[in-house]
LUMDRENRO-44744 format. One line per 2 residues: their letters; for each residue x, y, z of N, C-alpha, C. Coordinates in nm, 2 decimals. Layout:
REM LUMDRENRO-44744
A> X,Y,Z,X,Y,Z,X,Y,Z | ...
This chain:
REM LUMDRENRO-44744
MR> 0.86,0.74,1.31,0.81,0.64,1.40,0.89,0.51,1.40 | 0.95,0.47,1.29,1.03,0.35,1.29,1.15,0.36,1.37
NS> 1.17,0.29,1.47,1.29,0.30,1.55,1.34,0.16,1.58 | 1.28,0.05,1.52,1.33,-0.08,1.55,1.29,-0.17,1.44
VL> 1.31,-0.30,1.46,1.28,-0.40,1.36,1.14,-0.46,1.40 | 1.06,-0.48,1.30,0.93,-0.55,1.32,0.95,-0.69,1.28
EV> 0.93,-0.79,1.38,0.95,-0.93,1.35,0.81,-0.99,1.36 | 0.78,-1.08,1.27,0.65,-1.15,1.26,0.66,-1.29,1.23
AY> 0.60,-1.38,1.31,0.60,-1.52,1.28,0.48,-1.54,1.18 | 0.50,-1.63,1.09,0.39,-1.65,0.99,0.35,-1.80,0.97
TK> 0.33,-1.87,1.09,0.30,-2.01,1.08,0.15,-2.03,1.09 | 0.07,-1.93,1.14,-0.07,-1.94,1.16,-0.15,-1.91,1.03
IV> -0.26,-1.97,1.02,-0.36,-1.94,0.91,-0.46,-1.85,0.97 | -0.49,-1.74,0.90,-0.59,-1.64,0.93,-0.71,-1.67,0.85
GK> -0.82,-1.72,0.92,-0.94,-1.75,0.85,-0.92,-1.86,0.75 | -0.97,-1.84,0.63,-0.95,-1.94,0.53,-0.83,-1.92,0.44
HR> -0.74,-1.82,0.48,-0.63,-1.78,0.39,-0.51,-1.86,0.42 | -0.42,-1.87,0.33,-0.29,-1.94,0.34,-0.20,-1.88,0.44
PG> -0.11,-1.96,0.50,-0.02,-1.91,0.59,0.07,-1.81,0.52 | 0.12,-1.71,0.59,0.21,-1.61,0.52,0.23,-1.50,0.62
PY> 0.32,-1.41,0.59,0.35,-1.30,0.69,0.24,-1.20,0.69 | 0.17,-1.19,0.80,0.06,-1.09,0.82,0.11,-0.98,0.91
VD> 0.07,-0.86,0.90,0.09,-0.75,0.99,-0.04,-0.69,1.02 | -0.04,-0.62,1.14,-0.16,-0.55,1.18,-0.14,-0.41,1.13
IV> -0.24,-0.35,1.06,-0.24,-0.22,1.00,-0.36,-0.14,1.04 | -0.35,-0.01,1.03,-0.46,0.08,1.04,-0.47,0.15,0.90
VR> -0.59,0.15,0.84,-0.61,0.23,0.72,-0.67,0.36,0.76 | -0.60,0.47,0.72,-0.65,0.60,0.76,-0.68,0.69,0.64
TM> -0.79,0.75,0.63,-0.83,0.84,0.52,-0.76,0.97,0.54 | -0.76,1.05,0.43,-0.70,1.19,0.44,-0.78,1.27,0.54
NG> -0.90,1.24,0.57,-0.98,1.31,0.68,-0.95,1.27,0.82 | -0.86,1.17,0.83,-0.82,1.12,0.97,-0.91,1.01,1.02
ES> -1.01,0.96,0.95,-1.08,0.85,0.99,-1.00,0.72,0.98 | -1.01,0.63,1.07,-0.92,0.51,1.06,-1.00,0.38,1.10
EP> -0.94,0.27,1.05,-1.01,0.14,1.07,-0.89,0.04,1.07 | -0.89,-0.05,1.18,-0.78,-0.16,1.18,-0.82,-0.28,1.09
VK> -0.72,-0.35,1.04,-0.74,-0.46,0.96,-0.61,-0.54,0.96 | -0.62,-0.67,0.94,-0.50,-0.76,0.92,-0.46,-0.76,0.78
AL> -0.33,-0.76,0.75,-0.28,-0.75,0.61,-0.18,-0.86,0.58 | -0.19,-0.92,0.47,-0.09,-1.02,0.42,0.01,-0.95,0.34
LD> 0.14,-0.97,0.35,0.24,-0.91,0.26,0.23,-0.99,0.13 | 0.20,-0.93,0.02,0.18,-0.99,-0.11,0.28,-0.93,-0.21
SG> 0.39,-1.00,-0.22,0.50,-0.95,-0.31,0.46,-0.96,-0.46 | 0.35,-1.03,-0.49,0.30,-1.04,-0.63,0.20,-0.93,-0.66
AS> 0.16,-0.85,-0.56,0.07,-0.74,-0.59,0.14,-0.61,-0.61 | 0.11,-0.54,-0.72,0.18,-0.41,-0.74,0.11,-0.30,-0.65
IT> -0.02,-0.31,-0.63,-0.09,-0.21,-0.55,-0.16,-0.28,-0.43 | -0.16,-0.21,-0.32,-0.22,-0.25,-0.20,-0.37,-0.26,-0.21
WI> -0.43,-0.36,-0.16,-0.57,-0.39,-0.17,-0.63,-0.39,-0.02 | -0.74,-0.33,0.00,-0.81,-0.33,0.13,-0.95,-0.38,0.11
PK> -1.01,-0.43,0.21,-1.15,-0.48,0.20,-1.24,-0.36,0.17 | -1.33,-0.38,0.08,-1.43,-0.28,0.05,-1.51,-0.24,0.17
SI> -1.53,-0.33,0.26,-1.61,-0.30,0.39,-1.54,-0.19,0.47 | -1.41,-0.19,0.46,-1.33,-0.08,0.53,-1.37,0.06,0.48
LK> -1.38,0.07,0.34,-1.41,0.19,0.28,-1.55,0.24,0.33 | -1.64,0.14,0.34,-1.78,0.17,0.38,-1.78,0.22,0.52
EL> -1.70,0.16,0.61,-1.69,0.21,0.75,-1.63,0.35,0.76 | -1.53,0.37,0.68,-1.46,0.50,0.69,-1.53,0.61,0.63
HP> -1.60,0.59,0.52,-1.66,0.70,0.45,-1.78,0.65,0.37 | -1.89,0.62,0.44,-2.01,0.55,0.37,-2.06,0.62,0.25
EH> -2.06,0.76,0.25,-2.12,0.83,0.14,-2.03,0.85,0.02 | -1.90,0.81,0.04,-1.80,0.82,-0.07,-1.82,0.70,-0.17
RP> -1.85,0.73,-0.29,-1.87,0.63,-0.39,-1.78,0.64,-0.50 | -1.65,0.59,-0.49,-1.56,0.60,-0.60,-1.61,0.52,-0.72
LP> -1.57,0.57,-0.83,-1.61,0.49,-0.96,-1.53,0.37,-0.96 | -1.59,0.25,-1.00,-1.52,0.13,-1.00,-1.42,0.13,-1.11
LM> -1.31,0.06,-1.09,-1.20,0.04,-1.19,-1.22,-0.10,-1.23 | -1.24,-0.13,-1.36,-1.26,-0.27,-1.40,-1.12,-0.33,-1.44
IS> -1.08,-0.44,-1.38,-0.95,-0.50,-1.42,-0.98,-0.65,-1.45 | -0.89,-0.71,-1.53,-0.90,-0.85,-1.55,-0.79,-0.92,-1.47
TP> -0.82,-1.02,-1.40,-0.72,-1.09,-1.31,-0.66,-1.20,-1.40 | -0.55,-1.27,-1.35,-0.49,-1.37,-1.43,-0.58,-1.49,-1.46
LK> -0.69,-1.50,-1.38,-0.79,-1.61,-1.41,-0.89,-1.56,-1.51 | -0.87,-1.45,-1.57,-0.96,-1.39,-1.67,-1.10,-1.36,-1.61
KV> -1.10,-1.33,-1.48,-1.22,-1.29,-1.42,-1.21,-1.14,-1.40 | -1.31,-1.07,-1.45,-1.31,-0.92,-1.43,-1.37,-0.88,-1.30
KK> -1.29,-0.80,-1.23,-1.34,-0.75,-1.09,-1.35,-0.60,-1.09 | -1.44,-0.56,-1.00,-1.45,-0.42,-0.98,-1.36,-0.38,-0.86
MY> -1.29,-0.27,-0.87,-1.20,-0.23,-0.77,-1.22,-0.08,-0.75 | -1.20,-0.03,-0.63,-1.23,0.11,-0.60,-1.11,0.18,-0.55
PR> -1.05,0.27,-0.64,-0.93,0.33,-0.60,-0.96,0.44,-0.49 | -0.87,0.45,-0.39,-0.89,0.54,-0.28,-0.75,0.59,-0.22
KV> -0.74,0.72,-0.19,-0.62,0.77,-0.13,-0.63,0.75,0.02 | -0.53,0.68,0.08,-0.53,0.66,0.22,-0.38,0.65,0.27
HI> -0.37,0.65,0.40,-0.24,0.62,0.46,-0.25,0.48,0.52 | -0.14,0.41,0.52,-0.13,0.28,0.58,-0.04,0.29,0.71
LI> -0.09,0.26,0.82,-0.02,0.27,0.95,0.01,0.13,0.99 | 0.14,0.09,0.99,0.17,-0.05,1.04,0.19,-0.04,1.19
LK> 0.14,-0.14,1.26,0.14,-0.15,1.40,0.24,-0.25,1.45 | 0.31,-0.22,1.56,0.40,-0.31,1.63,0.35,-0.32,1.78
DG> 0.31,-0.43,1.82,0.26,-0.45,1.96,0.14,-0.35,1.98 | 0.06,-0.33,1.88,-0.06,-0.25,1.89,-0.04,-0.10,1.89
KP> 0.09,-0.06,1.87,0.13,0.08,1.87,0.18,0.12,1.73 | 0.16,0.25,1.69,0.22,0.29,1.55,0.37,0.26,1.54
WE> 0.40,0.20,1.43,0.54,0.17,1.40,0.59,0.25,1.28 | 0.51,0.25,1.17,0.55,0.32,1.05,0.43,0.35,0.97
AV> 0.43,0.47,0.91,0.32,0.51,0.83,0.37,0.52,0.68 | 0.29,0.48,0.59,0.32,0.48,0.44,0.20,0.54,0.37
RP> 0.22,0.62,0.27,0.11,0.67,0.19,0.14,0.62,0.05 | 0.06,0.51,0.00,0.08,0.47,-0.13,0.06,0.58,-0.23
IF> 0.15,0.59,-0.33,0.15,0.71,-0.42,0.02,0.71,-0.51 | -0.03,0.59,-0.55,-0.14,0.58,-0.64,-0.27,0.55,-0.56
GV> -0.26,0.54,-0.43,-0.38,0.50,-0.35,-0.38,0.35,-0.34 | -0.50,0.30,-0.29,-0.51,0.16,-0.28,-0.64,0.12,-0.36
LA> -0.65,-0.01,-0.38,-0.77,-0.07,-0.44,-0.85,-0.14,-0.33 | -0.98,-0.14,-0.35,-1.07,-0.20,-0.25,-1.16,-0.30,-0.32
GE> -1.18,-0.41,-0.26,-1.27,-0.51,-0.32,-1.32,-0.61,-0.22 | -1.38,-0.72,-0.26,-1.44,-0.81,-0.17,-1.33,-0.90,-0.11
SD> -1.31,-0.89,0.02,-1.21,-0.96,0.09,-1.22,-0.93,0.24 | -1.18,-1.02,0.33,-1.19,-0.99,0.47,-1.05,-0.95,0.53
IA> -0.95,-0.95,0.45,-0.82,-0.91,0.49,-0.76,-0.81,0.39 | -0.66,-0.74,0.42,-0.59,-0.65,0.33,-0.47,-0.72,0.27
YL> -0.42,-0.68,0.16,-0.30,-0.73,0.10,-0.21,-0.62,0.07 | -0.09,-0.61,0.14,0.00,-0.51,0.12,0.09,-0.54,0.00
GR> 0.08,-0.45,-0.10,0.15,-0.47,-0.22,0.29,-0.41,-0.22 | 0.36,-0.42,-0.34,0.49,-0.36,-0.34,0.49,-0.21,-0.33
DV> 0.38,-0.14,-0.36,0.37,0.00,-0.34,0.40,0.04,-0.19 | 0.36,-0.05,-0.10,0.39,-0.02,0.05,0.52,-0.09,0.08
MD> 0.54,-0.22,0.04,0.65,-0.30,0.08,0.79,-0.24,0.03 | 0.79,-0.16,-0.08,0.91,-0.10,-0.13,0.97,0.00,-0.03
SF> 0.89,0.04,0.07,0.95,0.13,0.17,1.03,0.06,0.28 | 1.04,-0.07,0.27,1.11,-0.15,0.38,1.21,-0.24,0.32
RI> 1.30,-0.28,0.41,1.39,-0.40,0.37,1.32,-0.52,0.44 | 1.28,-0.61,0.37,1.20,-0.73,0.42,1.28,-0.85,0.41
TL> 1.29,-0.93,0.51,1.36,-1.06,0.52,1.27,-1.17,0.56 | 1.26,-1.27,0.47,1.17,-1.38,0.50,1.27,-1.50,0.53
DG> 1.24,-1.57,0.64,1.32,-1.69,0.67,1.22,-1.81,0.67 | 1.22,-1.87,0.56,1.12,-1.98,0.54,1.14,-2.10,0.63
ET> 1.27,-2.12,0.67,1.30,-2.23,0.76,1.23,-2.21,0.90 | 1.24,-2.09,0.95,1.18,-2.06,1.08,1.04,-1.99,1.07
CR> 1.00,-1.97,0.95,0.87,-1.90,0.93,0.87,-1.77,1.01 | 0.97,-1.69,0.98,0.97,-1.55,1.05,1.00,-1.45,0.94
ME> 0.95,-1.33,0.96,0.97,-1.22,0.87,1.02,-1.10,0.95 | 1.10,-1.02,0.89,1.15,-0.89,0.95,1.13,-0.78,0.86
LK> 1.08,-0.67,0.91,1.07,-0.55,0.83,1.17,-0.45,0.90 | 1.25,-0.38,0.82,1.34,-0.28,0.87,1.32,-0.15,0.79
């Protein structure tokens, strides 16, 4: 699918979140169900995180066992591992599909965070001076 460069400006704030490079993605289950969501590229995250509400939309009867982790703030959070495909969109059309090897985690949030498990599939250039990002 990838046949060009995806360029994104990141000067806008999405909701209450900090400015940063966001991309539009579609989370697709192994059964082909899909749901769109906005995702922040988060180079500090090892594993991609999607909103738990997306899991409920895609597969309401699926109840994965929670994985308990401790965050740097010493706050224990429940996370829900799930095998999915991440489809990155360019101008509303499919640009590139990635399947995170270990699946994704889901928790309370209104946006997704693309971790290094997805970002390692690309060459990413951030230009802080112009607030532009390129994925190749």
